[in-house]
C-alpha positions as CSV (number, residue, x, y, z in Angstrom):
1,X,122.0,126.7,77.3
2,X,123.0,123.4,78.9
3,X,126.0,123.2,81.2
4,X,127.8,120.0,82.2
5,X,129.8,119.3,85.3
6,X,131.8,116.1,85.6
7,X,132.2,114.1,88.8
8,X,135.6,112.5,88.5
9,X,135.4,109.1,90.3
10,X,137.3,106.8,88.0
11,X,135.2,104.0,86.7
12,X,132.2,105.4,88.6
13,X,132.5,108.9,87.1
14,X,129.3,110.6,85.9
15,X,128.0,113.9,84.5
16,X,125.6,116.4,85.9
17,X,123.6,118.0,83.1
18,X,122.2,121.4,84.0
19,X,119.7,123.5,82.0
20,X,116.1,123.9,80.9
21,X,114.1,121.2,79.2
22,X,116.1,118.2,80.4
23,X,113.1,116.2,81.7
24,X,111.4,116.4,78.3
25,X,114.7,115.2,76.8
26,X,115.3,112.5,79.4
27,X,115.5,109.7,77.0
28,X,118.4,111.2,75.1
29,X,120.6,111.0,78.2
30,X,119.2,107.9,79.9
31,X,118.7,105.5,77.0
32,X,122.4,105.1,76.2
33,X,122.9,103.8,79.8
34,X,120.3,101.1,79.5
35,X,120.9,97.4,78.6
36,X,117.2,97.2,77.8
37,X,114.6,100.0,77.1
38,X,112.8,100.2,80.4
39,X,113.2,102.0,83.7
40,X,111.5,102.1,87.1
41,X,110.7,105.6,88.4
42,X,110.3,106.5,92.0
43,X,108.7,109.9,92.7
44,X,106.3,111.6,95.0
45,X,102.7,112.4,94.5
46,X,103.2,116.2,94.1
47,X,106.1,115.9,91.7
48,X,104.3,113.2,89.7
49,X,101.3,115.5,89.1
50,X,103.6,117.9,87.2
51,X,106.6,116.0,85.9
52,X,105.8,112.3,85.5
53,X,104.1,112.6,82.1
54,X,106.8,114.9,80.6
55,X,109.4,112.4,81.8
56,X,107.4,109.5,80.3
57,X,107.1,111.3,77.0
58,X,110.8,112.2,77.0
59,X,111.7,108.5,77.6
60,X,109.2,107.2,75.1
61,X,110.7,109.5,72.4
62,X,113.9,107.4,72.8
63,X,111.9,104.1,72.9
64,X,112.2,103.7,76.7
65,X,109.2,102.4,78.7
66,X,108.7,103.2,82.3
67,X,106.7,102.2,85.4
68,X,106.3,104.5,88.3
69,X,105.8,104.5,92.1
70,X,104.5,107.7,93.7
71,X,105.1,108.0,97.4
72,X,103.7,110.6,99.8
73,X,105.6,114.0,99.7
74,X,107.6,115.3,102.6
75,X,110.5,114.4,104.9
76,X,108.3,111.9,106.9
77,X,108.5,109.6,103.9
78,X,112.2,108.9,104.6
79,X,111.5,106.0,106.8
80,X,112.0,102.2,107.0
81,X,108.4,101.5,106.0
82,X,108.4,103.5,102.8
83,X,111.9,102.2,102.0
84,X,110.6,98.7,102.3
85,X,107.6,99.5,100.2
86,X,109.9,100.9,97.5
87,X,112.3,97.9,97.5
88,X,109.4,95.5,97.3
89,X,107.8,97.4,94.4
90,X,111.1,97.4,92.5
91,X,111.4,93.7,93.0
92,X,107.8,93.3,91.7
93,X,108.9,95.3,88.6
94,X,111.7,92.7,88.1
95,X,114.4,95.3,88.2
96,X,117.7,93.6,87.5
97,X,121.2,94.6,88.6
98,X,122.0,96.1,85.1
99,X,118.8,98.1,85.0
100,X,118.4,101.7,86.3
101,X,116.1,103.2,88.9
102,X,115.2,106.8,88.2
103,X,114.7,109.1,91.2
104,X,112.3,111.9,90.1
105,X,111.9,114.5,92.9
106,X,113.5,116.4,95.7
107,X,116.0,115.4,98.3
108,X,113.6,113.0,100.0
109,X,113.0,110.9,96.9
110,X,116.6,111.1,95.8
111,X,117.9,109.9,99.2
112,X,115.2,107.1,99.6
113,X,115.3,105.9,96.0
114,X,119.1,105.9,95.9
115,X,119.2,103.9,99.1
116,X,116.7,101.4,97.7
117,X,118.9,101.1,94.6
118,X,122.0,100.6,96.8
119,X,120.5,97.6,98.7
120,X,118.4,96.1,95.9
121,X,120.1,93.0,94.6
122,X,123.2,94.3,96.4
123,X,123.4,97.3,94.1
124,X,121.4,98.6,91.2
125,X,122.3,101.7,89.1
126,X,120.2,104.8,89.4
127,X,119.7,108.2,87.8
128,X,118.9,111.4,89.8
129,X,116.4,113.8,88.2
130,X,116.2,116.4,91.0
131,X,113.2,118.8,90.8
132,X,114.1,121.2,93.7
133,X,116.9,123.6,94.0
134,X,118.2,122.0,97.1
135,X,118.4,118.6,95.4
136,X,120.0,120.0,92.3
137,X,122.8,121.7,94.2
138,X,123.4,119.3,97.0
139,X,121.6,116.0,97.7
140,X,121.4,114.6,94.2
141,X,125.2,114.9,93.8
142,X,127.8,112.9,95.6
143,X,126.1,109.6,96.3
144,X,124.8,110.0,99.8
145,X,121.6,108.0,100.2
146,X,119.5,107.1,103.2
147,X,116.5,107.4,105.5
148,X,115.9,109.0,108.9
149,X,115.6,107.4,112.3
150,X,113.9,108.6,115.4
151,X,117.4,109.0,116.7
152,X,118.4,111.5,114.0
153,X,118.5,112.4,110.3
154,X,120.2,110.3,107.7
155,X,121.6,107.8,110.2
156,X,120.7,104.8,108.0
157,X,122.1,104.8,104.5
158,X,124.9,104.1,102.1
159,X,127.2,105.8,99.7
160,X,125.9,104.9,96.2
161,X,126.8,107.1,93.3
162,X,124.3,107.8,90.5
163,X,125.1,107.1,86.9
164,X,123.8,110.5,85.8
165,X,122.2,113.6,87.2
166,X,119.7,115.7,85.1
167,X,119.1,119.0,86.8
168,X,116.3,120.6,84.8
169,X,116.0,124.3,85.8
170,X,112.5,124.4,84.4
171,X,111.4,122.4,87.4
172,X,112.4,125.3,89.6
173,X,109.6,127.4,88.1
174,X,107.0,125.4,89.9
175,X,108.5,125.5,93.3
176,X,106.8,127.5,96.0
177,X,108.9,130.5,97.1
178,X,109.6,129.0,100.6
179,X,110.9,125.8,98.9
180,X,113.1,127.7,96.5
181,X,114.6,129.8,99.3
182,X,115.1,126.6,101.4
183,X,117.3,125.3,98.5
184,X,119.0,128.6,98.1
185,X,120.5,128.2,101.6
186,X,122.6,125.3,100.2
187,X,123.7,127.6,97.3
188,X,124.9,130.2,99.8
189,X,126.6,127.5,101.8
190,X,129.0,126.9,99.0
191,X,130.1,130.5,98.9
192,X,130.4,130.6,102.7
193,X,132.5,127.5,102.9
194,X,135.0,128.0,100.1
195,X,134.3,130.7,97.5
196,X,134.0,134.3,98.7
197,X,133.7,135.6,95.2
198,X,130.7,133.4,94.6
199,X,129.1,134.7,97.8
200,X,129.8,138.2,96.7
201,X,128.0,137.6,93.4
202,X,125.0,136.1,95.3
203,X,125.0,139.0,97.7
204,X,125.3,141.6,95.0
205,X,122.9,140.4,92.3
206,X,122.9,136.7,91.8
207,X,120.6,135.7,94.7
208,X,117.9,138.2,93.8
209,X,118.1,137.3,90.1
210,X,117.9,133.5,90.9
211,X,114.8,134.1,93.2
212,X,113.1,136.2,90.5
213,X,113.4,133.5,87.9
214,X,116.4,134.5,85.9
215,X,117.4,131.3,84.0
216,X,121.0,132.3,83.5
217,X,121.4,133.1,87.2
218,X,119.9,129.8,88.1
219,X,122.1,127.8,85.8
220,X,125.2,129.7,87.1
221,X,124.3,129.1,90.7
222,X,123.6,125.4,90.2
223,X,126.7,124.9,88.1
224,X,129.0,126.5,90.6
225,X,127.5,124.7,93.5
226,X,127.8,121.4,91.6
227,X,131.4,122.2,90.6
228,X,132.4,122.8,94.2
229,X,130.7,119.7,95.5
230,X,132.1,117.5,92.6
231,X,135.6,118.7,93.4
232,X,135.3,117.9,97.1
233,X,133.6,114.5,96.5
234,X,136.3,113.5,94.0
235,X,138.9,114.1,96.8
236,X,136.9,112.5,99.7
237,X,134.0,110.4,98.5
238,X,133.1,108.8,101.8
239,X,133.6,111.8,104.1
240,X,136.7,110.9,105.9
241,X,138.2,114.4,105.5
242,X,137.4,117.4,103.3
243,X,133.9,116.3,102.4
244,X,132.7,117.2,105.9
245,X,133.1,120.9,104.8
246,X,129.8,120.4,102.9
247,X,128.1,120.1,106.2
248,X,128.6,123.7,107.1
249,X,125.4,124.6,109.1
250,X,124.2,121.0,109.2
251,X,125.3,120.0,112.7
252,X,123.1,122.7,114.0
253,X,120.5,122.3,111.3
254,X,120.0,118.6,111.8
255,X,119.5,119.1,115.5
256,X,116.8,121.7,114.8
257,X,115.1,119.4,112.3
258,X,115.0,116.7,114.9
259,X,113.7,119.2,117.5
260,X,110.9,120.2,115.2
261,X,110.0,116.6,114.3
262,X,111.1,116.7,110.7
263,X,107.9,118.7,110.0
264,X,106.8,121.7,108.0
265,X,107.8,123.9,110.9
266,X,111.3,123.8,109.6
267,X,112.4,122.8,106.1
268,X,115.9,121.3,105.7
269,X,117.3,124.3,103.9
270,X,115.9,126.6,106.6
271,X,117.8,124.5,109.2
272,X,120.9,125.0,107.0
273,X,120.5,128.8,106.8
274,X,120.0,129.1,110.6
275,X,122.8,126.5,111.1
276,X,125.2,128.5,109.0
277,X,124.3,131.7,110.9
278,X,125.0,129.9,114.2
279,X,128.2,128.5,112.9
280,X,129.5,132.0,112.1
281,X,128.3,133.3,115.4
282,X,130.1,130.5,117.2
283,X,133.2,131.2,115.1
284,X,133.1,134.9,116.1
285,X,132.6,134.0,119.7
286,X,135.8,131.8,119.5
287,X,137.7,134.7,117.9
288,X,138.1,132.8,114.6
289,X,136.4,135.5,112.4
290,X,135.6,139.1,112.9
291,X,132.5,140.1,114.9
292,X,131.1,141.8,111.8
293,X,131.1,138.6,109.7
294,X,128.0,136.9,111.2
295,X,126.1,140.2,110.6
296,X,127.0,140.1,107.0
297,X,125.8,136.6,106.6
298,X,122.6,137.4,108.4
299,X,122.0,140.5,106.3
300,X,122.0,138.4,103.1
301,X,119.7,135.8,104.5
302,X,117.3,138.5,105.7
303,X,117.5,140.4,102.4
304,X,116.4,137.3,100.6
305,X,113.5,136.8,103.0
306,X,115.0,133.6,104.5
307,X,114.9,132.2,108.0
308,X,118.2,133.1,109.7
309,X,117.7,132.8,113.5
310,X,116.1,130.6,116.1
311,X,113.5,133.3,116.5
312,X,112.3,132.4,113.0
313,X,111.2,128.9,114.0
314,X,107.6,128.7,115.2
315,X,106.6,126.7,118.3
316,X,108.7,125.4,121.2
317,X,112.3,124.4,121.1
318,X,114.5,122.6,123.6
319,X,117.0,124.6,125.7
320,X,120.6,124.7,124.8
321,X,121.4,121.5,126.6
322,X,118.6,119.7,124.7
323,X,119.9,121.0,121.4
324,X,123.4,119.9,122.2
325,X,122.1,116.5,123.1
326,X,120.5,116.3,119.7
327,X,123.8,117.3,118.1
328,X,125.4,114.3,119.8
329,X,123.2,112.1,117.6
330,X,124.6,113.5,114.4
331,X,126.1,110.9,112.0
332,X,129.5,112.7,112.1
333,X,130.0,112.2,115.8
334,X,133.3,110.6,116.8
335,X,133.8,109.2,120.3
336,X,130.7,111.1,121.3
337,X,132.0,114.5,120.1
338,X,130.1,116.3,117.3
339,X,132.0,117.5,114.3
340,X,131.7,121.2,113.6
341,X,132.4,123.3,110.5
342,X,133.5,126.7,111.6
343,X,135.0,129.6,109.6
344,X,137.9,132.1,109.7
345,X,135.9,134.3,107.3
346,X,133.5,134.0,104.4
347,X,134.9,131.4,102.1
348,X,137.3,130.0,104.7
349,X,135.6,127.1,106.5
350,X,137.4,124.3,108.2
351,X,136.5,121.1,110.1
352,X,137.0,120.8,113.8
353,X,135.9,118.8,116.9
354,X,137.7,121.2,119.3
355,X,134.7,123.3,120.3
356,X,134.4,124.2,124.0
357,X,131.0,123.2,125.2
358,X,130.7,126.5,127.1
359,X,131.1,128.5,123.9
360,X,128.6,126.3,122.1
361,X,126.1,126.6,125.0
362,X,126.6,130.4,125.2
363,X,126.0,130.7,121.4
364,X,122.8,128.8,121.7
365,X,121.7,130.6,124.8
366,X,122.1,133.9,123.0
367,X,120.2,132.7,120.0
368,X,117.4,131.3,122.2
369,X,117.2,134.6,124.0
370,X,116.2,136.3,120.8
371,X,113.1,134.1,120.8
372,X,112.1,135.3,124.2
373,X,112.8,138.9,123.5
374,X,111.2,139.0,120.0
């Protein structure tokens, strides 16, 4: 029941393997890439408790030894201090340029370990073993690595492609429901940005089946998401054009994450689902899509039990001017103007910087008003 998606990047091409039991078989896939039978694994304490030994056994079955560093879990770990700790540990392990670093965990670990690999000895290879839905469909694929700054999310980093991605769908069985739905927001994003039929499948049966644990539905959702991302990355690896489409919802979402202090108040995927909703509401306000389209998007998020509006975020938020100021710190800003991904309909997203600030402010004011009236 394994599926393979290829990322076509010439000499740096790699495969994404998707299916159950891949961590336990990790050695089969990783050993052929190694010049010597050893790897350094970077993970977090929560993931380590469940998946580090199965990975160790899977590597050992192919004669590969491993050492591991377990960092604290959570978005707060994506910082200079933990990056430095990781790089120094990798140097202490005598990791060479031909060796591989293995990132075992969610998006935080994948981003941080990938960035550490990118700067270690001016570039060491790495393998992504994503253990969350969000990482399997998004952050583990495409080579974006980095850490956060007090000025904003992912502002410090590098493009550094992995040598291999092992997306073990068994790992999704241990995710808390909130974490799974956070990742599901990124799945929905792919349908919203460029595949209306995929969104219709999710809306009709796929999303509920995925959430309930249906393995085939999970493999299908991860595969289609990875296919779409791989196609876009192959066209625009360093985000000078089409790749920005993958940030549907993220200009809003990153600002909301900054406003909530990158805390458990708002998970990344929750910021994406709310951000996608705001992007469609802004699109409707500008006359780009029908007035009914944002309601359809919201209805699916709500049917799945997901966060879909600013009213779903606990605690205080800045006013619209404060949120717009946070958007201006987004890494996609050009000449001080944020980049937005808007839509002419479901599956019809496009990139623009031509958004009247009045329309943006009005959209946010309307969304913030639901918090006051709710």
